[in-house]
C-alpha positions as CSV (number, residue, x, y, z in Angstrom):
1,M,0.7,-11.0,-19.7
2,A,-1.6,-14.1,-19.3
3,D,-5.6,-13.5,-18.6
4,F,-6.3,-14.5,-15.1
5,K,-9.6,-15.0,-14.0
6,A,-11.3,-12.8,-11.4
7,L,-12.7,-14.2,-9.1
8,T,-16.1,-13.8,-6.4
9,L,-15.4,-13.4,-3.2
10,D,-17.0,-17.1,-2.5
11,E,-14.5,-18.0,-5.5
12,C,-11.6,-15.9,-3.8
13,V,-12.2,-17.6,-0.3
14,D,-12.4,-21.4,-2.1
15,E,-9.4,-21.1,-3.6
16,L,-7.7,-19.5,-0.1
17,L,-8.6,-23.0,1.8
18,K,-6.8,-24.5,-1.3
19,I,-3.9,-23.7,-0.1
20,E,-1.9,-26.0,2.3
21,K,1.7,-24.0,2.2
22,P,1.1,-20.5,2.3
23,I,3.6,-17.5,2.0
24,V,1.9,-14.1,2.3
25,V,3.3,-11.7,0.1
26,M,3.4,-7.9,0.6
27,H,4.4,-4.7,-1.8
28,V,7.8,-3.3,-2.2
29,R,8.2,-0.6,0.3
30,P,5.5,-1.5,2.7
31,D,2.5,0.2,3.9
32,G,0.1,-0.2,6.9
33,D,-2.3,-1.7,4.6
34,T,-0.1,-4.4,2.8
35,V,1.7,-5.3,6.6
36,G,-1.7,-4.8,8.8
37,S,-3.6,-6.8,6.0
38,G,-0.7,-9.3,5.4
39,A,-0.3,-10.0,8.9
40,A,-4.2,-10.4,9.4
41,L,-4.1,-12.9,6.6
42,C,-0.9,-15.1,8.4
43,R,-3.2,-15.0,11.3
44,I,-6.1,-16.3,9.3
45,F,-4.1,-19.1,7.9
46,E,-2.9,-19.9,11.5
47,R,-6.8,-20.5,12.7
48,L,-6.8,-22.6,9.7
49,N,-3.9,-24.9,11.0
50,K,-1.8,-24.1,8.3
51,K,1.9,-22.9,8.6
52,V,2.1,-19.8,7.7
53,Y,5.3,-17.2,6.3
54,Y,5.4,-13.5,5.0
55,T,7.6,-11.7,3.0
56,S,8.5,-8.6,0.6
57,Q,11.3,-7.6,-1.5
58,D,12.1,-4.9,1.3
59,I,12.2,-4.9,4.9
60,I,9.3,-3.9,6.9
61,P,9.3,-0.4,8.2
62,E,10.3,0.3,12.2
63,R,7.5,2.3,12.8
64,L,5.2,-0.5,11.3
65,S,7.1,-3.7,12.7
66,F,4.1,-3.9,15.5
67,L,1.7,-5.2,13.5
68,T,4.7,-8.7,12.6
69,K,5.3,-9.5,15.7
70,G,5.4,-13.1,16.1
71,L,5.6,-14.3,12.6
72,T,8.2,-15.4,10.8
73,R,9.8,-13.9,7.7
74,L,11.0,-15.8,5.1
75,D,13.2,-14.9,2.0
76,E,13.4,-18.7,0.4
77,Y,10.0,-19.6,-1.6
78,E,10.7,-23.2,-3.1
79,G,7.7,-25.1,-2.3
80,L,5.3,-22.7,-0.6
81,E,2.4,-21.4,-2.5
82,A,2.1,-17.3,-2.6
83,V,-0.6,-15.5,-1.8
84,S,-0.4,-11.5,-2.6
85,I,-2.4,-8.8,-0.6
86,D,-2.5,-5.0,-1.7
87,V,-0.7,-5.8,-4.8
88,A,-2.1,-4.2,-8.1
89,S,0.7,-4.9,-10.4
90,P,3.9,-7.2,-11.0
91,A,6.0,-4.1,-10.7
92,Q,4.4,-3.5,-6.9
93,L,6.4,-7.0,-5.7
94,G,10.0,-6.4,-7.3
95,D,12.2,-8.9,-8.7
96,I,11.1,-11.7,-6.3
97,I,8.1,-12.0,-8.4
98,K,10.2,-14.2,-10.7
99,R,11.0,-17.2,-7.9
100,L,7.6,-16.7,-7.0
101,N,4.7,-19.7,-7.1
102,I,1.5,-17.3,-6.9
103,K,-1.8,-18.7,-6.0
104,L,-3.7,-16.4,-5.3
105,M,-4.3,-12.4,-5.4
106,I,-6.0,-10.3,-3.1
107,D,-6.5,-6.4,-4.0
108,H,-8.3,-3.3,-4.0
109,H,-7.1,-0.6,-6.2
110,A,-9.1,0.3,-9.3
111,V,-6.3,0.0,-11.8
112,G,-3.6,-2.5,-12.2
113,T,-2.1,-5.4,-13.6
114,P,-3.6,-9.0,-12.4
115,F,-0.4,-11.2,-12.2
116,A,-2.5,-14.9,-10.6
117,P,-6.0,-15.3,-10.5
118,H,-7.7,-12.7,-8.2
119,Y,-10.3,-11.2,-5.9
120,T,-10.6,-6.9,-6.5
121,D,-13.2,-5.3,-4.8
122,A,-12.1,-1.6,-6.3
123,S,-15.2,-0.1,-3.5
124,A,-13.4,-1.1,-0.7
125,S,-11.0,1.8,1.4
126,S,-8.6,-1.0,1.8
127,A,-6.4,-4.7,1.2
128,G,-7.9,-4.7,5.2
129,E,-11.6,-4.3,4.2
130,V,-11.5,-6.9,1.1
131,L,-9.8,-9.1,3.7
132,Y,-12.3,-8.2,6.2
133,N,-15.4,-9.7,4.3
134,I,-13.0,-12.9,3.5
135,A,-12.6,-13.1,7.2
136,C,-16.3,-12.7,7.6
137,R,-17.4,-15.3,4.7
138,L,-15.0,-17.5,6.4
139,E,-16.8,-16.8,9.8
140,E,-19.8,-17.7,7.9
141,R,-19.0,-21.3,6.9
142,G,-17.7,-21.6,10.5
143,L,-13.9,-22.0,9.6
144,I,-12.9,-19.2,11.7
145,T,-13.7,-16.9,14.3
146,I,-12.5,-13.5,14.1
147,D,-11.0,-12.7,17.3
148,K,-9.0,-9.4,18.8
149,Q,-6.0,-10.2,17.3
150,I,-7.3,-10.6,14.1
151,A,-9.7,-7.7,14.2
152,A,-6.8,-5.4,15.6
153,L,-4.2,-6.3,12.6
154,L,-7.6,-5.6,10.1
155,Y,-8.1,-2.1,11.8
156,A,-4.6,-0.7,11.1
157,A,-5.0,-1.9,7.8
158,I,-8.0,0.2,7.8
159,S,-7.2,3.1,9.4
160,S,-4.0,3.3,7.5
161,D,-4.8,3.2,4.3
162,T,-7.7,5.6,4.9
163,G,-5.2,8.0,6.7
164,G,-7.4,7.5,10.0
165,F,-10.7,7.5,8.3
166,I,-10.6,11.2,7.1
167,F,-10.0,10.1,3.4
168,S,-13.1,10.2,0.8
169,S,-12.6,6.1,0.4
170,A,-13.5,5.5,3.8
171,K,-17.6,4.6,3.1
172,K,-20.4,3.2,5.3
173,D,-19.0,0.1,5.2
174,T,-15.7,0.9,6.3
175,Y,-17.1,2.8,9.1
176,L,-19.2,-0.1,9.8
177,A,-16.5,-2.8,9.5
178,A,-14.1,-0.5,11.9
179,A,-17.1,-0.5,14.7
180,R,-17.0,-4.1,14.4
181,L,-13.8,-5.1,15.3
182,I,-13.4,-2.0,17.4
183,S,-15.9,-3.9,19.6
184,F,-13.4,-6.7,20.0
185,D,-12.1,-4.3,22.5
186,I,-8.8,-3.4,21.0
187,N,-6.7,-0.3,21.6
188,H,-7.4,1.6,18.7
189,A,-6.2,5.0,20.2
190,E,-2.7,3.5,20.4
191,I,-2.9,1.6,17.0
192,N,-3.9,4.6,15.4
193,R,-0.8,6.7,17.7
194,L,1.6,3.9,16.2
195,L,0.5,4.4,12.8
196,F,0.0,8.6,12.8
197,H,2.3,9.7,15.6
198,S,5.0,7.7,15.9
199,K,8.1,7.9,13.9
200,P,11.8,7.3,13.5
201,E,14.2,10.5,14.1
202,L,15.6,9.8,10.6
203,Q,11.7,9.9,9.1
204,L,11.3,13.0,11.3
205,R,14.2,14.8,9.5
206,A,13.5,13.9,6.5
207,E,10.1,14.8,6.6
208,G,11.2,18.2,8.1
209,Y,13.5,18.3,4.8
210,V,10.8,17.2,2.2
211,A,8.8,21.0,3.7
212,T,12.1,22.7,2.3
213,K,11.5,20.8,-0.8
214,I,8.2,21.9,-1.8
215,K,7.4,23.5,-5.0
216,T,4.2,25.2,-6.9
217,A,2.8,25.1,-10.1
218,D,-0.6,26.0,-12.1
219,A,-1.3,28.9,-9.7
220,G,-0.4,27.1,-6.9
221,K,-3.1,23.6,-7.4
222,I,-0.1,21.6,-7.8
223,A,2.4,21.2,-5.3
224,Y,5.6,19.1,-5.5
225,A,8.7,17.9,-4.2
226,V,12.0,16.3,-5.5
227,I,14.2,14.4,-3.8
228,T,18.0,13.2,-5.5
229,K,20.0,10.4,-4.2
230,A,22.5,12.8,-4.0
231,E,20.6,15.0,-1.5
232,R,20.0,12.5,1.0
233,D,23.3,11.2,0.9
234,K,24.3,14.6,2.1
235,M,22.8,14.6,4.7
236,G,22.7,11.1,5.4
237,L,19.3,10.3,5.1
238,P,18.0,6.6,3.2
239,F,15.4,5.8,0.7
240,T,13.6,4.6,3.8
241,S,13.1,7.8,5.6
242,F,11.0,9.3,2.9
243,E,8.2,6.7,3.0
244,C,5.6,8.8,4.1
245,A,7.2,12.2,2.3
246,I,4.0,12.9,0.1
247,D,2.1,13.0,3.0
248,V,4.0,16.8,3.8
249,V,3.6,18.0,0.2
250,R,-0.1,17.0,-0.2
251,T,-1.0,19.1,3.2
252,L,0.1,22.5,1.3
253,M,-3.2,24.9,1.4
254,G,-4.5,25.3,-1.9
255,A,-2.9,22.4,-3.6
256,I,-5.6,20.0,-5.2
257,C,-2.9,17.8,-6.9
258,S,0.5,17.0,-5.1
259,F,3.6,14.4,-6.0
260,V,7.0,13.6,-5.0
261,V,9.6,12.2,-7.1
262,K,12.4,10.0,-5.3
263,E,15.7,8.9,-6.6
264,T,16.6,5.7,-5.8
265,D,19.9,4.3,-4.4
266,D,19.8,2.7,-7.9
267,G,19.2,5.2,-10.0
268,K,15.5,5.1,-10.6
269,F,12.8,7.5,-10.0
270,K,9.9,6.8,-7.8
271,A,7.0,8.7,-7.6
272,S,4.1,8.7,-5.5
273,L,0.9,10.9,-6.8
274,R,-2.3,12.4,-4.7
275,S,-5.1,14.1,-6.1
276,T,-8.8,16.1,-4.4
277,G,-10.0,16.0,-7.9
278,K,-7.7,14.6,-11.0
279,N,-7.4,11.2,-11.8
280,V,-3.9,10.2,-11.1
281,A,-4.4,6.7,-11.1
282,E,-4.5,7.0,-14.7
283,I,-1.1,9.3,-14.9
284,A,0.2,6.6,-12.9
285,A,-0.8,3.6,-15.4
286,T,1.2,5.3,-18.3
287,H,4.3,4.6,-16.1
288,G,3.6,1.2,-15.4
289,G,2.2,2.0,-12.0
290,G,-1.3,2.2,-10.6
291,G,-3.4,2.7,-7.4
292,H,-6.3,4.7,-7.0
293,I,-8.0,7.6,-8.6
294,R,-7.0,9.9,-5.3
295,A,-3.6,8.2,-4.8
296,A,-1.2,6.5,-7.0
297,G,2.4,5.6,-7.6
298,C,4.6,4.6,-10.1
299,T,8.5,4.9,-11.5
300,V,9.3,7.3,-14.2
301,E,11.9,6.7,-16.7
302,A,13.4,9.7,-16.8
303,K,17.4,10.6,-16.9
304,S,17.0,12.8,-13.7
305,A,14.9,13.5,-10.9
306,E,13.9,17.1,-12.1
307,E,12.9,15.3,-15.5
308,A,10.9,12.7,-14.1
309,A,9.1,15.9,-12.2
310,K,9.0,17.7,-15.6
311,I,7.1,14.4,-17.2
312,L,4.7,14.4,-14.3
313,L,3.9,18.1,-14.1
314,S,3.4,18.0,-18.1
315,A,0.7,15.5,-17.4
316,L,-1.0,17.4,-14.4
317,T,-1.4,20.6,-15.8
318,P,-4.2,21.3,-17.9
319,T,-3.6,21.7,-21.8
320,P,-4.6,25.8,-22.5
321,N,-7.4,26.4,-25.1
322,P,-6.6,27.2,-28.1
C-alpha cells in the first residue's frame, strides 16, 4: 500500500477546493455517520457551485433515506473525483474501490489503512464532527455559510455516531458543535427520533430474534450472538435488517465486551464489536478491519459463523495466569 500523505485541516480544505467533479463515497453497510456527513459534504460542494453525486457499494438503509433526499446517487464513476468520508480502510469501500479515482479521504477512526491523501482526526466523535470543523474553516475563509440544511445533516451524523450523545466519544467539543448546529433552528428532536426510534418492521423482527440468540462467556462479561444465513433465510429476513444487531447485544447487563457475527449472502462472516474497557479496534485490525477503541468491525476468515465467534471469543477472553 502506498504511503499517502496525512493532511492538516487547512491542507484538507485546500485539497477539497481543488476537486471540480466530485462524488462523495460512503462506506459499505452505511450508517448514520457516513450517510449524514456524506450528505452534508454533498451540500457543501453545492454551496461551492459544484455538481456533486454520492455513492456506496450498498444501498442506503430505509431508515436513513431521509438524509439523502434531493441528492443524486451515481454508480458510474468515470471522470469523477472521489472523496471518501467515514471510511477507515479500503475494505470498507468494497469492490467499487477498483473503479474510483479517490482524491481525498476524510475520517476519524484511530485504526485504519489510508488509501488516499487523508485528513483523520481521531479525537473527533464522528466523521460529522470532523466535517463540521472543515465547514467552519471554509466559512472562516468566506467560501460557504453553514446553513440550516447543512447543520441538520451534520447534527444527524454526530448524533448517530455518539448514540445520541451517550458514548464516551462525545466530549466538550462535540457538545459545542452540536449546540451551534441546533442554533440554526434545526428539528433536532425529530432527527433523533428518525435515527433511533423509527425502524422498519423487518429490522424490529430481526432485532427481536437477535435477543433470543444472545450467549455469554467469561462469567457474563462477554455477550455475543451468531446469525447464520440459513437462519435469516428461514425467517425471511435480509442481511440488512440486522444492521443494528450489535446494539441489542451490547445492552446486556454485566457485559463489558460484546460482538455479533453475521453471515452474509455470499458466505462471509462480518463481525461488529463493542467494549466499555477493551481495545476492540486492535482485535478488528488483526482481521483486516478497524474502527475505534470501543467500537470496531471486521470480516473474520472462518469455515462457519460459529468458528468465527470462537476466534473472537479467544481474542476477548483473558489468558489465565500460569
